[in-house]
N, C-alpha and C positions, 0 to 999 in steps of 0.2 A: 558316631558309632564306636569305632575302635581308636579314635584319636586320643582319648585320655589315657590310653594304655601305652607303656613304653614299648617300642618296637624292638624285636630281636634283630641284632645286626646280621645281615645276610652274608657278610664276608666271613663270619665264623664258620658258616656252613661250607663255604667254598674252600676254606683252609683245611677243614676236616677231611673233605673229599680228596683234595690234592695230596695231603700228607698220607692218608691211607692208601691212595693209589701208588705213590712213590715208594712207600714202605713195602707194599706187596710186590711191586716190581723188583725191588732190591732183593727181597727174600726169594722170589721166584727165579731170579737170575742165578743164585747160588744152589738152590735145591728146589724140588717140586713142592708145591703147597699141599698141606694136608687137607683132607675134606673139611675139617673144622675151620681152618684158616680161610678156605674158599667161601664157606658159608658166612663167616664173619665179614669178609670183604663185600659179599653180595648184600648182606644186611645193612652195612654202613652205607652202601650206595643207594639202597632202597629207602632208608630213613632220610638220607640227604635229599633224595628226589622228592619224597613226600613233603618234607619240611619246606623245601624251596617252592613247591607248588602251592602249599598253604599260604606262605608269606607273600608270594607274588599274587595269589588270588585275593588276599586281603587288600593289597594295594590297588589292584584293578577294580575291585568291588567298590571302593570308595570313589574312584575316578568315574566309574560307570554311573554310580548313583548321582554324582554331581551333574553329569551331562544329561541324564535321563529325566531328572526332576527339574524342569525349568520353573522359573518364578510364576508363570501363568498357570502351571499345573498344580502348584502348591495349594492354591485356594480351593481347587476342585478336590484335592486329596483331603483337605480339612473338612470340606462339606461331607464327603463320603464317610470320614471317620466320625463326624458328629451324628450323622443319620444312623450309622451302625451302632454307636453308643446309645442313642435314643431308643433304637429298636430292641437292643438287648436289655434295657431297663424295663421295658413294658412287656 
């Protein structure tokens, strides 16, 4: 499925979140954050959360598919696909 595609390194996402959190903490220590800075920090956190969910979902999807489709079920799936293709042609 997604195995032929190069995977995005998840550690990049972690580094972006940590750097943005530390940067905002340093700025907030010396002065109050402006509303724009607060929104930017929230957007970075939201994007990192969504990205992490997507990439972890891809990983668990592949693992779940491997455990779900056992070798005995593959022949049944092939038969269903064959019948479905046959029915769609007629």
